[in-house]
N, C-alpha and C positions, 0 to 999 in steps of 0.2 A: 285095413286099407292104408296104403302108404301115402304120404303127403306128396303133392306135386312138386316139381322143381321150380323154385321162385327166382332163379338166376336168369331166366330167359333161355337157357339151353334146352332145346327140344329133347324129349325122351326118344328112346329107340322104338322102332316099329312103324306102322303105318295105319291110316284110317281106312275103313271099308268104303267110304263114300266114292262115288264115281267122279268123272271129270266135268260133267255139266250138272249144276245144282240150281234149284229155284226155291224162292220163298216170297211171301208177300212183302215182308219187311227184312231188309238187311241191316244189321247193327254192327258197326265197326267200333270195337272197344269193349272188352269184357271186364271192366271194373264194376264198381257198385252201381253206376247208372245204367250201363249196358245190361248187366245181369238183372237189375230190377225191371227194366223195360221188357226183357225176354219173358219174365214171369207175367207181367201185365198183359202182354199180347197173348200168351198161352192161356191165361184165364179167360180171355175173350175168344179162344179157339182160332187165333190168327197165326198162320205159319210164319216163322222167323228164323233167321240164321244169326248166330253170335260169333263174331270173328275177332281174333286178336293175334298179334304177332308173337305173343308169349303165352304163358298160362293164364287161365281165368284167375282174376285177383292177383296177377303177378306184378302189377305196377303200384301206383300211388295208393290204390285202395287197400293195401296191406300195411301202409305206414302212416295211418292217421293217428289221432290221439286215442282211438279206440273207445270213444265215448258217444253214446246216444243221448244228447242233451238239448235243452231248450236254448242254450246260449246265455248264461247268466250275465255275461259282459254286456249283453244288449240292454240291460237295465241302465247301464252307464251311458251308452250311446243313444238311448231313447228309441231303439227299434223294437218296440213292444210287439208289433204284429208278427215280426219274424220269430221273436222269442216264443210267443204263444203257439205259433204253428209248430215249432220244434217240440214244445211240451206235449202237444196233441199227438205228434208222430211218435214221441218217446213211448207213450202209452200203447200205441199200436204195435211197436216193435216188441214191447214186453209181452204182448199177447201172441203174436204170430211167430216170434223167434225166442220163446221162453228159454230154450236150452242154451242159447248163445248169449243170454243177458244176465247180468247180476246187479241188483240194486246195491248202492253204497251210500253212506252218509259222509259227504265231503265236508271237510273243515275249511272255512275261509278265515284266516287269522286277521286280527285288526291291531293297529298300533296304539290306540287310545280309546277312551270311553266314548268319545264323540263318533269316531269311525265305527265303533262297535254298535252304537245305536243305529247309524246309517245302514250297516250291514243287516241288522236284525229287521229293519223295516223293509229294505229291498229284497232280502232273501225270503222274508215272510211272504211278500207278494209272489215271488218266484214259486215257492212251495204251495201257496194257495192256488195260483193259476195252474200249477202242475199237480193238483191233488189226486188226479187219476193215476194211480201207481199199482197196477196189477201185480200181486205177488210181493209187495213191499214187506220186508221182515218186521214183525211186530216189536222186536227188541231194539230197533234203531230209534234213536231220539233225535229230533231236529230242533233247531233254534239254538239258544245260548248253550255253549259247552261249559259244564261245571269247571271251576278253576282247578280243583284237585285232579280232574281228568286231564285237562289241558296241560298242567304242569308235569304230569307223568310221562308225557310224550317227549322224547329226546330233542325233537325239533323246536320245542319251545324254550330250550335252555340257552341263556346268554344272548338271545336274539332281540329284535326290536318289537316283538309282538307281546301283547298283554292279555290276549284271550282269543276266542274263535267262535264262529257261528256255524252250525251244521245245516247242510241242505242236501236234498236227495238228487241223485242222478244215476244214470244207467251205464254200466261198463259192458263192453261186448268184445268179441274178436272180429275185427273188420274183415279179415281174410276169410274166416269161416262163414260169416254172414253173407259175403259176396258169393262164395261157393254154394251156399244153401239156396240163394236166389236163383242161381243158374240151374241147380239140380231140381228146383221147383218148377222149371219151365220144360216145355217140349221142344225147345229150340234146337236146330241143327248146330252143334257145337264144333266150330272150326278154330280151335286154339292152335297156336304155333303156325298160323297162316299169315303170310305177309302180302299186302296188296302190292302188285306189280304195276298195274295200270288200270284205267277205267275206260269203258265204252259208253259214249254219250249218244243220246237219241232224243230228238224232239224237245230240246231244251231241258233235258233231265239226264239222270244216270240210268243206264239200262243194266250194266253188268260190271263186275269187278273181276279182273284176272288175278288169281291168288297163287302163291307158291307155298306148298307144304314144306315147312322147315325141317320136318322129320326125314323126308326122303327126296326132296326136290321136285316132287310131282306137282304139276300145274292143274288148277281147277278153275272153272268159270262159275261164278255165282251171279245169277240174274234175280232182280227183285223189282217190284213196282215202286216201293218207297225205301228210302235210305235214311239212317240216323247215324251221325258220327258222335259217339260218346267217348271222346279221346282224352278228356281231362287236360292236363298241361301240354299234351302233344298236339292239340287242335291246330294252332297257328302253323306249326312246322309241317303238319300233314297237308294242309291246304296249300302251303307254299310249294311243297314237293310235288303234289299231285296235279294242282291246277295253276301253279305259278301265281298265286295270290300273295300280295305283299302286305295286306291289311293285318293289323294286330288287334285281336279281340280280347286278349287276356293279359293280365299281369301275374307273374308267378312268384309265390312267396314260399320259401323253404322253412321247415321247422325240424329240429332234431330231438331225438329221445336217446337218453343213455340209460342202460340197465345195470344196476348195481346188485350185489347180494342183499338179501333181506336185512334190515336194520332192526334189532330187537326193540320193541316198544313203539315202532312206527306202524301202527295197525290200521289207522284211518287214512284215506287219501286226503291230501291237502291241495288247495287251489289258492295261490297267492297272487293278488292283483299287483301288477307292476305298471310303471309309467308307460303311457302310450297305448293303454288298453290291452296290453299283453297279459297272459296268465301263465304262471309257472306251476305246473302240476307235479306232484309227487304221489305216485299211485302204487301201493303194494299189490302185486298180483303174481300168480304162478310161482310163489316162493322167492320172488325178486322184488326190487324196488325200481320202478320206471320214473325218470324225471325228464322234463322238457317243458317248454320248448322255446326256441328263439325265433326271430323273424329276420330273414335276409331275402331281398329281392334277387331273383336269379333269371337267367335267360332261357333255360331248357328244363325239361322234366327229369333229366339224368344229370345230377351234379354230385360231387363228393362233399362230405362234411368238411367245412373249412376249419383250420386250426383256430381261427378267431371265434368261430361259433362255440367250439368246446371251451375255449378260454372264457368267453362271456358267460356261458352257462355255469361254469365252476365259480366264477366271481359272484354271480347272482346267488348261488347256493350258499357260499360262504358269507355273503352279506346278510341274507335273510334267515339262514338256518345254520349258524355257527356251532350249534350244539352237536352236529354230526361232522366227523372228520372225513370230509368227502374225498380229499386227495389220497387218503390212505386206503380207500375202498377200490377193489378191482372193478374195472369196467368190463362187464361180462359181454355186452353187446351194444351196438349203436345203430340207430336208424335215422334216415333222413327222408322226409316226405315233402312233396311239393304240392301246394294248394293252388288250384287255378282260380283266380279272382277276376271277375268281370272288370275290364279296364276302366280306370278312372283316374282322377288326380289325387295328389297327396300320397302319404306313406301307405304301403300295403297293409300295415297293421290296422289302418282306419277304414279299409274298404270292406264293404258288406260281403257276406258269404252267400247272398241270395243269387239264385241262378237265373239264366235267361235261355229260353227256347227260341232259337232263331231259324227262320226259314231262309235258306240261301237265296241271294239275290238273282243269280243266274240259273242255277239248277233247281228247277221248281219242285222236284220230289225229294229234296235233301233237307233234313233238319239237323241243326247243330245244338248240342247240349253244352252250354257255356257256364262255367262256375259250378256252384252247388256244394253240398256237404253231405256227409254220411247220414245224418239224422233225417233229412228231408228228401233223400233219394227216392224212396217209395212214392211219396206224395207227388214229386215232380214227374216221375215216370207214369204214374196214374193219369196225370193231366195230359201228358204227351200221348198216351195210348188213346185217350178220349179224342184228342185232335186227329189222330191218325185213322181211327176206326169209327168215330161217331157214337161209341157205345161206352156208357159208364159200367163199372163193375164193383158193386159194394163188397164182394167177396175178397177183394184185395186187402181190405182192412181187417178181415177176420180169419182168412184161410191160413192155417199153420204152414210154415215152411218145411219142406222136406230136407232132412239132414243129408248133406253130401257124403258123410262118412258113416251112415247107418249100415249096420251089418246086414 
């Protein structure tokens, strides 16, 4: 099966659906939250439609850090509850999406013996609270990395670090995970459908007028309840569709650069940086992915700024001078935009916790604000309970259907 087009260009052909469609719940946005909600509703046998102007997983849900993690930086910020929720969800993903997940022993390097002790204590709590690790490789060792092993890694040469502590986390393919969630639902999938206008009735939304970007055909989708899972495009959509000028989100961009594999760099590194940021260096798919930086942006579609590349290279040279970064070819680069619930201070300090908001004027509309990859299933399980009044324990155990299965 060929991969979908991620550029937003619709494929050739047309869909067999008619011009008038109905569902109990209409979901606008086919990223990780929209696809997860479609699965939750399908497990409860509730009809739904999954609508997106591009491909499923065609936006920011394919440009995350590709980690299903508890958020080890929350140890520093003190948000232990959110961290433990993430660790619990990490174990669930390892069970229901085993073919999309890979356990790794991440190294967090330290500058001196005192920082090393602090890391071992904090990381020890992280791994203890996250001790449920289905399928964790027996050969991986957590805790203090032996000096002879640490010094054999080229990233330790000539830099400021004197050792490292290993902790467990889960690597995934965010794009494939989102596609699997959609494939695991019975949702009416309306990808490459753009909302043209809305029909309101009785203080709520009755129907959306959609344009099929494949052939220009128009369709009407009627639903009793609506959910906007639009990620960083939420504020812009509400402004365009309903002339709302309120701002619910702040957007933070992060970049990833992909280099050729560097011999000896076999373990992923996570370097704590000032301001709570983390610099990842993750070997995967025969390449080395590095990132990320933080820059507040205004929209979900922004180019990578030259200053972002420069700042990332400077950080790499400062922390990891043993690798000649500027001599390596940049094979690919990505920029993802994180939707953060609006607050004060720098975006790097804002929580990744999500908010489920009931729209103030349109009574049958829910907004998914903020959130992250790891807790998307948990959040959409909660929303599905609110929408249907029914819990579904199978959500935590039912394996996902692979979108690319033969």
